[in-house]
Wavefront OBJ file of the C-alpha trace (Angstrom):
o trace
v -14.737 -8.568 -22.358
v -14.337 -5.949 -19.627
v -12.063 -7.035 -16.802
v -13.335 -7.027 -13.237
v -11.418 -4.448 -11.225
v -9.876 -4.990 -7.811
v -10.636 -2.086 -5.492
v -8.771 -0.849 -2.447
v -8.167 2.380 -0.589
v -5.013 4.142 0.568
v -4.838 5.499 4.107
v -2.315 6.806 6.627
v -2.843 6.912 10.390
v -2.273 10.681 10.469
v -4.596 13.719 10.696
v -4.551 14.111 6.911
v -3.734 11.795 4.044
v -0.850 13.897 2.721
v -2.897 16.922 1.664
v -3.453 18.903 4.913
v -7.243 18.668 4.954
v -7.660 18.192 8.713
v -9.029 21.744 9.017
v -11.786 21.107 6.446
v -15.252 20.326 7.882
v -14.892 16.831 6.371
v -11.389 16.414 7.758
v -10.509 13.825 10.380
v -8.067 15.781 12.547
v -10.172 15.188 15.659
v -10.802 11.501 14.867
v -7.632 9.982 13.413
v -6.602 8.624 16.817
v -9.996 7.072 17.559
v -10.242 3.341 16.711
v -14.011 3.719 16.424
v -13.546 6.051 13.440
v -11.393 3.504 11.618
v -13.738 0.642 12.498
v -16.597 2.575 10.938
v -14.575 3.286 7.823
v -13.533 -0.325 7.230
v -17.062 -1.544 7.924
v -18.269 0.773 5.153
v -15.674 -0.605 2.744
v -16.342 -4.209 3.689
v -20.091 -3.886 3.344
v -19.630 -2.375 -0.122
v -17.332 -5.173 -1.308
v -13.961 -3.453 -1.475
v -11.043 -5.885 -1.523
v -8.596 -4.165 0.825
v -7.469 -1.107 2.716
v -3.767 -0.268 2.675
v -2.105 1.668 5.462
v 1.045 3.468 4.413
v 3.434 3.920 7.311
v 6.751 5.519 8.118
v 8.720 6.407 11.219
v 9.766 9.626 9.517
v 8.467 13.084 8.685
v 9.516 15.865 6.316
v 12.990 17.223 6.960
v 14.744 19.985 5.001
v 18.476 20.532 5.511
v 18.291 18.746 8.848
v 15.440 20.921 10.119
v 11.745 20.078 10.479
v 9.798 22.819 8.655
v 7.272 24.410 10.991
v 4.483 23.594 8.520
v 4.985 19.914 9.374
v 3.634 20.581 12.861
v 1.349 23.579 12.320
v -0.319 22.157 9.199
v -0.130 18.461 10.126
v 1.925 17.225 7.172
v 2.387 13.496 7.868
v 2.583 14.415 11.547
v 1.643 13.233 14.133
v 0.975 9.565 13.445
v 0.210 6.176 14.980
v 1.305 2.591 14.257
v -1.370 0.939 12.064
v -0.184 -2.598 12.805
v -1.633 -2.270 16.314
v -5.074 -1.504 14.859
v -5.381 -4.523 12.570
v -7.115 -6.972 14.921
v -9.723 -4.400 15.905
v -10.418 -3.555 12.262
v -10.666 -7.202 11.299
v -13.411 -7.752 13.855
v -15.362 -4.819 12.373
v -14.724 -5.839 8.762
v -14.132 -9.601 8.705
v -13.875 -10.035 4.910
v -11.861 -6.907 4.060
v -8.164 -7.292 3.313
v -5.912 -5.190 5.537
v -2.504 -4.373 4.087
v 0.128 -2.833 6.346
v 3.481 -1.302 5.453
v 6.619 -2.666 7.074
v 10.229 -1.877 6.209
v 13.003 -4.335 5.432
v 15.586 -1.704 6.398
v 14.265 -0.879 9.875
v 12.773 -4.191 11.024
v 14.107 -7.756 11.356
v 12.826 -10.863 9.517
v 11.895 -13.035 12.508
v 9.660 -10.516 14.332
v 8.201 -9.427 11.001
v 7.348 -13.032 10.113
v 5.915 -13.564 13.607
v 3.684 -10.488 13.431
v 2.278 -11.229 9.987
v 1.775 -14.938 10.686
v -0.135 -13.974 13.828
v -2.233 -11.463 11.910
v -2.969 -14.004 9.184
v -4.583 -16.131 11.882
v -6.270 -13.228 13.663
v -7.726 -11.830 10.393
v -8.726 -15.274 9.121
v -6.567 -14.937 6.025
v -7.033 -11.258 5.171
v -3.633 -9.735 5.915
v -1.181 -8.276 3.404
v 2.338 -6.881 3.727
v 3.283 -3.750 1.783
v 7.051 -4.201 1.554
v 9.174 -1.051 1.602
v 12.945 -0.818 1.794
v 13.116 2.623 3.361
v 11.692 6.122 3.409
v 12.596 9.498 4.908
v 16.145 8.191 5.209
v 17.598 11.287 6.870
v 15.054 11.065 9.660
v 15.224 7.332 10.256
v 19.015 7.262 10.254
v 18.918 9.755 13.117
v 16.069 8.085 14.981
v 17.553 4.600 14.707
v 21.211 5.544 14.873
v 22.011 3.656 11.680
v 23.352 4.289 8.203
v 21.207 2.966 5.377
v 22.611 0.984 2.492
v 22.442 2.699 -0.878
v 19.287 2.339 -2.989
v 20.075 -0.854 -4.911
v 21.783 -2.543 -1.974
v 18.648 -2.046 0.124
v 16.757 -4.188 -2.398
v 19.469 -6.872 -2.285
v 18.958 -6.997 1.480
v 15.173 -6.991 1.019
v 15.361 -10.061 -1.239
v 17.100 -11.956 1.568
v 14.684 -10.544 4.155
v 11.674 -11.851 2.220
v 13.379 -15.183 1.550
v 13.873 -15.751 5.272
v 10.296 -14.730 6.070
v 8.999 -17.125 3.410
v 11.168 -19.907 4.834
v 9.650 -19.341 8.273
v 6.097 -19.210 6.924
v 6.268 -22.030 4.401
v 8.845 -24.546 5.633
v 8.465 -24.661 9.416
v 5.057 -26.306 9.828
v 3.551 -29.113 7.775
v -0.180 -29.181 7.242
v -1.891 -30.895 10.137
v 0.966 -30.326 12.580
v -1.378 -28.812 15.143
v -3.346 -31.951 16.026
v -4.961 -31.050 19.375
v -5.466 -34.739 20.219
v -6.494 -34.958 23.895
v -6.810 -38.712 23.957
v -3.233 -39.165 22.710
v -1.949 -36.239 24.805
v -0.487 -34.574 21.690
v -0.969 -30.886 20.996
v 1.585 -30.567 18.172
v 2.995 -33.463 16.131
v 6.799 -33.164 16.506
v 7.399 -34.933 13.187
v 5.560 -32.147 11.346
v 7.402 -29.137 12.784
v 10.863 -28.522 11.377
v 13.676 -26.310 12.588
v 14.686 -23.582 10.175
v 18.318 -23.338 9.167
v 18.857 -20.217 7.096
v 21.965 -18.198 6.408
v 22.572 -15.503 3.809
v 24.875 -12.531 3.522
v 22.831 -10.384 5.894
v 20.571 -12.709 7.891
v 20.777 -15.941 9.842
v 18.094 -17.916 11.649
v 18.223 -21.380 13.228
v 15.499 -22.995 15.296
v 11.750 -23.483 15.545
v 9.214 -20.905 14.399
v 6.496 -20.819 17.064
v 3.543 -19.461 15.099
v 1.262 -22.038 13.409
v 0.393 -21.175 9.812
v -2.785 -19.234 9.165
v -5.170 -19.641 6.222
v -2.772 -17.959 3.768
v 0.518 -19.079 5.386
v 2.270 -16.152 3.681
v 0.555 -12.744 3.744
v -0.234 -11.281 0.345
v 2.915 -9.435 -0.697
v 2.452 -5.903 -2.049
v 5.157 -3.564 -3.323
v 5.421 -0.145 -4.970
v 8.885 0.135 -6.489
v 9.188 2.620 -9.361
v 12.920 2.348 -9.990
v 14.326 -0.449 -12.130
v 15.789 -2.240 -9.122
v 12.557 -1.775 -7.194
v 10.535 -3.283 -10.010
v 12.920 -6.215 -10.254
v 12.333 -6.812 -6.549
v 8.579 -6.693 -7.072
v 8.772 -8.987 -10.100
v 10.633 -11.532 -7.983
v 8.593 -11.288 -4.783
v 5.279 -9.445 -5.055
v 1.768 -10.574 -5.843
v 0.516 -7.019 -6.334
v 2.403 -3.880 -7.325
v 1.248 -0.295 -7.047
v 1.959 2.282 -9.709
v 1.352 6.008 -9.634
v 0.547 6.631 -13.281
v -0.696 10.150 -13.868
v -1.676 9.642 -17.502
v -2.629 6.571 -19.486
v 0.546 6.499 -21.581
v 2.779 6.669 -18.521
v 0.795 3.944 -16.750
v 0.868 1.712 -19.843
v 4.657 2.029 -20.059
v 4.974 1.187 -16.369
v 2.704 -1.855 -16.702
v 4.546 -3.158 -19.759
v 7.883 -2.736 -18.015
v 6.681 -4.503 -14.863
v 5.157 -7.414 -16.766
v 8.365 -7.842 -18.784
v 10.334 -8.003 -15.540
v 7.877 -10.540 -14.097
v 8.422 -12.714 -17.176
v 12.193 -12.316 -16.853
v 11.867 -13.547 -13.271
v 10.349 -16.780 -14.601
v 6.730 -15.994 -13.828
v 3.629 -15.537 -15.949
v 3.495 -11.790 -16.798
v -0.034 -11.592 -15.414
v 0.802 -13.558 -12.265
v 0.826 -10.199 -10.523
v -1.829 -7.555 -9.972
v -0.949 -4.020 -11.056
v -2.978 -1.492 -9.100
v -2.907 2.258 -9.681
v -3.568 5.019 -7.223
v -6.504 7.260 -8.091
v -8.251 10.274 -6.593
v -11.898 10.312 -7.639
v -14.038 13.402 -7.270
v -17.585 12.530 -8.227
v -20.957 14.260 -7.972
v -24.344 13.851 -9.671
v -23.255 16.335 -12.358
v -19.870 17.138 -13.885
v -20.184 20.781 -12.875
v -20.655 19.862 -9.224
v -17.697 17.507 -9.384
v -15.408 20.161 -10.899
v -16.382 22.635 -8.192
v -15.633 20.051 -5.511
v -12.263 19.300 -7.116
v -11.364 22.996 -7.114
v -12.262 23.192 -3.433
v -9.947 20.270 -2.731
v -6.995 21.771 -4.605
v -7.389 24.999 -2.644
v -6.621 23.060 0.537
v -3.033 22.414 -0.574
v -0.749 25.451 -0.740
v 2.412 25.458 -2.841
v 4.536 25.707 0.321
v 2.799 22.721 1.897
v 3.301 20.745 -1.310
v 7.002 21.606 -1.315
v 7.368 20.495 2.308
v 5.600 17.204 1.616
v 7.726 16.624 -1.501
v 10.860 17.261 0.555
v 9.657 14.705 3.074
v 9.310 12.045 0.378
v 12.487 12.895 -1.507
v 14.854 14.915 0.679
v 14.790 17.596 -2.066
v 13.639 21.122 -1.197
v 12.216 22.420 -4.457
v 11.777 25.881 -2.933
v 15.554 26.247 -2.748
v 15.961 25.682 -6.505
v 15.414 27.941 -9.505
v 11.808 27.298 -10.605
v 13.027 27.250 -14.227
v 15.664 24.553 -13.589
v 15.192 21.585 -15.901
v 14.061 18.371 -14.236
v 17.158 16.507 -15.439
v 19.302 19.081 -13.594
v 17.592 18.720 -10.219
v 20.307 17.545 -7.831
v 19.361 14.006 -6.947
v 19.945 11.888 -3.901
v 19.324 8.274 -3.032
v 16.028 9.009 -1.264
v 14.609 11.096 -4.114
v 15.501 8.762 -6.957
v 12.189 6.945 -7.281
v 9.805 9.952 -6.964
v 11.793 11.983 -9.482
v 11.848 9.056 -11.910
v 8.072 9.206 -11.935
v 7.960 12.851 -13.037
v 10.679 12.461 -15.683
v 8.234 10.465 -17.780
v 5.253 12.847 -17.548
v 4.611 15.005 -20.610
v 4.697 18.707 -19.789
v 6.689 18.258 -16.582
v 10.013 19.797 -17.572
v 11.068 22.142 -14.766
v 11.205 22.440 -10.988
v 7.993 24.487 -11.039
v 6.296 21.883 -13.230
v 7.201 19.155 -10.737
v 5.781 21.179 -7.862
v 2.619 22.068 -9.781
v 2.059 18.437 -10.749
v 2.758 17.136 -7.271
v 0.370 19.651 -5.683
v -2.663 18.633 -7.724
v -2.038 15.040 -8.763
v -1.432 13.290 -5.457
v -0.315 9.655 -5.860
v -1.995 8.590 -9.085
v -4.714 9.374 -11.585
v -7.069 12.278 -10.984
v -10.580 11.436 -12.192
v -13.358 14.002 -11.913
v -16.888 13.947 -13.267
v -20.370 12.511 -13.108
v -20.845 8.884 -12.024
v -20.988 7.515 -15.577
v -18.042 9.636 -16.710
v -15.909 8.440 -13.802
v -16.807 4.783 -14.330
v -16.136 4.912 -18.064
v -12.780 6.641 -17.544
v -11.708 4.070 -14.954
v -12.642 1.188 -17.245
v -11.006 2.716 -20.323
v -7.830 3.526 -18.402
v -7.577 0.026 -16.962
v -7.922 -1.496 -20.425
v -5.501 0.879 -22.139
v -2.867 0.746 -19.401
v -3.209 -2.983 -18.631
v -3.861 -2.437 -14.939
v -5.967 -4.679 -12.738
v -7.495 -2.313 -10.245
v -7.425 0.941 -8.342
v -6.555 2.162 -4.895
v -8.695 5.166 -3.978
v -7.436 8.092 -1.945
v -9.670 10.152 0.320
v -10.338 13.708 -0.793
v -11.187 15.861 2.218
v -9.960 13.300 4.724
v -12.926 11.376 6.048
v -14.870 8.494 4.511
v -16.931 10.829 2.323
v -14.979 10.146 -0.873
v -15.465 6.399 -0.444
v -19.140 6.722 0.400
v -19.720 8.829 -2.725
v -17.812 6.314 -4.832
v -19.847 3.451 -3.386
v -23.155 5.223 -3.931
v -22.479 6.781 -7.332
v -19.697 4.924 -9.134
v -19.910 1.276 -8.044
v -23.350 0.767 -9.650
v -21.998 2.204 -12.904
v -18.936 -0.054 -12.799
v -21.218 -3.022 -12.188
v -23.405 -2.015 -15.133
v -20.289 -1.888 -17.315
v -19.253 -5.367 -16.140
v -16.136 -3.989 -14.436
v -17.054 -4.857 -10.863
v -18.840 -7.796 -9.277
v -20.007 -8.565 -5.785
v -17.156 -10.552 -4.203
v -17.218 -14.043 -2.755
v -16.816 -13.173 0.904
v -15.702 -16.673 1.868
v -12.344 -16.155 0.153
v -9.039 -15.102 1.668
v -7.444 -11.871 0.492
v -5.107 -13.803 -1.821
v -8.072 -15.627 -3.361
v -10.038 -12.382 -3.681
v -7.197 -11.019 -5.788
v -7.410 -14.035 -8.075
v -4.586 -16.213 -6.802
v -4.729 -19.718 -5.353
v -4.276 -19.804 -1.610
v -2.790 -22.756 0.269
v -5.219 -25.142 1.860
v -5.496 -23.787 5.390
v -3.335 -25.903 7.647
v -4.978 -24.574 10.752
v -8.454 -23.342 11.513
v -9.616 -22.489 15.025
v -11.459 -25.618 16.174
v -15.202 -25.333 15.996
v -15.818 -27.433 19.104
v -15.096 -26.518 22.684
v -11.825 -28.087 23.763
v -12.291 -27.360 27.436
l 1 2 3 4 5 6 7 8 9 10 11 12 13 14 15 16 17 18 19 20 21 22 23 24 25 26 27 28 29 30 31 32 33 34 35 36 37 38 39 40 41 42 43 44 45 46 47 48 49 50 51 52 53 54 55 56 57 58 59 60 61 62 63 64 65 66 67 68 69 70 71 72 73 74 75 76 77 78 79 80 81 82 83 84 85 86 87 88 89 90 91 92 93 94 95 96 97 98 99 100 101 102 103 104 105 106 107 108 109 110 111 112 113 114 115 116 117 118 119 120 121 122 123 124 125 126 127 128 129 130 131 132 133 134 135 136 137 138 139 140 141 142 143 144 145 146 147 148 149 150 151 152 153 154 155 156 157 158 159 160 161 162 163 164 165 166 167 168 169 170 171 172 173 174 175 176 177 178 179 180 181 182 183 184 185 186 187 188 189 190 191 192 193 194 195 196 197 198 199 200 201 202 203 204 205 206 207 208 209 210 211 212 213 214 215 216 217 218 219 220 221 222 223 224 225 226 227 228 229 230 231 232 233 234 235 236 237 238 239 240 241 242 243 244 245 246 247 248 249 250 251 252 253 254 255 256 257 258 259 260 261 262 263 264 265 266 267 268 269 270 271 272 273 274 275 276 277 278 279 280 281 282 283 284 285 286 287 288 289 290 291 292 293 294 295 296 297 298 299 300 301 302 303 304 305 306 307 308 309 310 311 312 313 314 315 316 317 318 319 320 321 322 323 324 325 326 327 328 329 330 331 332 333 334 335 336 337 338 339 340 341 342 343 344 345 346 347 348 349 350 351 352 353 354 355 356 357 358 359 360 361 362 363 364 365 366 367 368 369 370 371 372 373 374 375 376 377 378 379 380 381 382 383 384 385 386 387 388 389 390 391 392 393 394 395 396 397 398 399 400 401 402 403 404 405 406 407 408 409 410 411 412 413 414 415 416 417 418 419 420 421 422 423 424 425 426 427 428 429 430 431 432 433 434 435 436 437 438 439 440 441 442 443 444 445 446 447 448 449 450 451
């Protein structure tokens, strides 16, 4: 029996989504700062039945040897950018049943305000908020901006475990169901016996007192994570409900899925008590020939120099400064670049510095699928079955909503015909949409006027 796929999209609140496509006629360089553009996009996704939109986010930008390459500014490579968390409420009003997943760092934020923000957004989105947990990115930049020194790679995940534990304590243990009684006749707004002070202390965090935010429909936001290193996957196996992978061929994705599920089992959970979702860039057209031409046009948008700058931003490694023939195992590593390089070490045919750059330039953050509607749908279904993944997160191609609209028009009907996609139950929370039980809502906005 064909599994039903979860579907999301990957976005960044920048002029381009990594590949500098803002100059293309379908780019969004003149619209990325307009909330109306994003409201229209999420409305399109919600109407079509997508499960979520994920906003990647970072305070940083590409930096090479302490200097910002001029291409970062002139070509708009992850620069400039806005804070997506401030857009969530507006998007939720436009797309009331679409999950909205926002990135927040455990290295640059604090547990209490993080818990407060996501608990608030769980209420404001009526149970459709998710947290994409990251431990750090663009470390050189953020250390300078924040005036801090990051822990090393594995230690950051130790801290993140405690960070999530404290957030969960605030979300799950502070308020009993029914604590918000709103009883005018008894002059009781909140039942004191059902609100409990938190008393938490760990190596890195301490919190004592009352948590002010009443629980929303999910209590805890859906927890997403994208660790590719062993320690990152252990963190996800312990904490996450959905994990992203960036498999660029079926064999690589299958190995990643098997490894993740084994770690989930080792953490004492059912191996399939976690959704594995792969990134994918789909280029589709009525005919394969049209799709291939469109894909070639997209690849021409991304120069080798721009790809190298973007790679340096993710990893702190300037591939242009290395011998193109250097073997991948000899690339000088650093803490920031550990996870991205691990991904390429397992890809067949990626053996040298030049191979890494070539692959990064054309493969984005996951599978590349190009073809006619039926070809695309069949490849997505076959890949999901072979690699044991539960869904896909689509990337835009030329920047605007066009890639999603084409997928909705051309591919979704084919997936439905193959039994791999079904119209969702729009009454469900995001957690329930992804196939997990959600707590009985302890608070719903009262339906009657309390004035």
